[in-house]
N, C-alpha and C positions, 0 to 999 in steps of 0.2 A: 821660337827663334832666339838664339843667344847672341848678344852683341857685347864684345869686349870694350870696356870703357877705359882701358889702359891701367897703368900701375898707379896706385894711390898709397904713398908711404911704403913702397916696396911690395905691395900686394896688388895683384891684378883683380879688378872688379868686373862683374858681368851684369848685364841687364837682360831680363827675359821679356820678349815681345810675344804676346798671344794673339793669334788671329781668331776673331769671333767665330766659333763653330756653328752658330746659328745663321751666319751669312751664307746665302746660296752661292755655290760655285758653278758657273756656267760650264757646260760640258766641253771638253776638248778630247776628241778621239783621233788618234793618228795611227794609221795602219800602213805598213810598208813591207814589201817583199821583193827580192831580186831573183826569186826562183822562176824558172821557165814553166809556164802553164800552157797547156794545149786545150783550146776550146773543145768541149765535148761534141759539138756538132758543127763541123765546117759547112755542111750543107745548109743548116739553118742560118749560120752566119752569112753565107752567100745570098740567102733568100731575104735578108733584112730582118731576121728575127733576133732581137737582143739576147746576147748570151751573158750570163752573170759572171763577173770576174771574182773569183773566190779569194777569201782571206781565211786565216785561222786565228783563234784567240791568241795564240802564241806570237802572232805578228803585230800585236798592239804595242806601240812604242810609248804612247802617252794615253792615259785614260783618267780623266778628272771629272768630277761632278756626276750628276744623275739625271740630267735633262734629256740624255740620249744614251743608248747602250748598244752593244754589239751582241747579236744573236748568232753565235757560231753554228748552232745546229741547223739553222735555215739560211745562213750566209747573207744576213741582212742587218741593217741598222734600224733600231726601234726608237721612235721619237716619243719621249715620256712627257714632254712639256711643250705646249704651243708657243711659237715664237719665230723669230727670224734666225735662220741658220746660214753660216758661211761654209761653203763646200769647196774643196780643192781636190782635183784628181789629176793623175799623170799615169799614162800607160805607154808602153813601147810596142808598136806593131811590127811584126816581122813575117814575111811570107816569101814564097818563091817566085814572085812576079805575077803577071796576069797574062792571059792568052785571049785570042779572038779579037773582036772589034775594039774593045776597050784597051787602051794602053796605060790606064791608070786605075786606081781603086779608091773609092771614097769610103773612109773608115770613120764611124761615129762612136765617140766615147760619151756616155751620158749617165745620168741618174734617172732611174724610174721609180715612181711612187705607187705603192699599193698594187703592184703587179709588174710584170717584166715585159709586157708587150710594148711596141713602139708608141702606141697610143698613151701609155703611162709616162712617157718621157717628160721630165720637168726641167731639166737643165743639161747642158752638154756642149759639145763642139764637134766639128768635122774637119778631117784632114784629107785632102786629095793627094794621094801618093803615087808618083810615077812608077811605071813598070820596073825600070832598072833600080830605082831606090827601094821599092818594096822587096825586090829579090836579093839585094846586096846587104841589107842590114836592118836593124831595128830603128824605127822612126818614132819620135816622141809625139804624143797627142795629149793635150792638157786643157783643163778649164778651171775657172774660178768664178763663183757666182754666189748671190744671196737669194735664198728662197724662203717663203713662208710655209712652215710645216705645222701640222696640228697633232696634238697628243694622240697616239694610236697609229699614226702613219708609219709605214715601213718603207725603207728605201734601199735600192740595190745599185751597185756600180755595174754598168753594162757596156758592151761593145758590139757593134753590128755594122754590116755593110750597107751603103746607100743603094736602094733598089734601082735607081735610074742609071747606075753604072753597070748593071748586070749585062745588058746586051748579049753578045755571044761569048763574053769573057768569063773567067772564073778565077778564084784564088788558087794558086798552086802552093799549098802550105808546106811548111817544113815538117819533116817526119816528127812524130808519128801521126800525121794527118790532123794537124791542129794549127791554130794561130798562136805563135809564141809571143809572150809579152811579159814584162815585169810591171807591177802596178804599185801605186802609192795613192793614199786617200786620207783626207782629214776633214773632220766635221766639227764645227764650233757654234754654240748658241751665243748670239750677240746680246 
């Protein structure tokens, strides 16, 4: 980093500041996309099976440090160093409403660790979205949490429907038969 110390005798002087390269930089990974993504299996979403929300390497906005990394081939984050991590996620749910006995839908946004089943959920939140709201536009669901992760863990951003809202209702999703959403995610080792 160069800092200007001003003019001395008509000559501008500069001072160089060097950050010690041996100092560990905690990872900050930020992923974001506003593109519409349709979940590959609406039936599985309706059945409460977590569906992975994908990113691509090109959607990384910030990537610093080496304590965690993005595995684009498998659509997951790899934890390289044990520690406490701060996770933030935001997704927009949009559907065509609900039918049957349920007049709302419970949508879960979460992080799963070392697998994508509901049993692997380690953090997340739930939003109960009314029929008219679900049908008329995208509804934001977000969470912020601190989790202890171990080197070798892999984590996924997932979304699924709460099973107890199933009743006789279902999601009437936007064409082409998926749940539309835009997603944002950041991971930081503290």
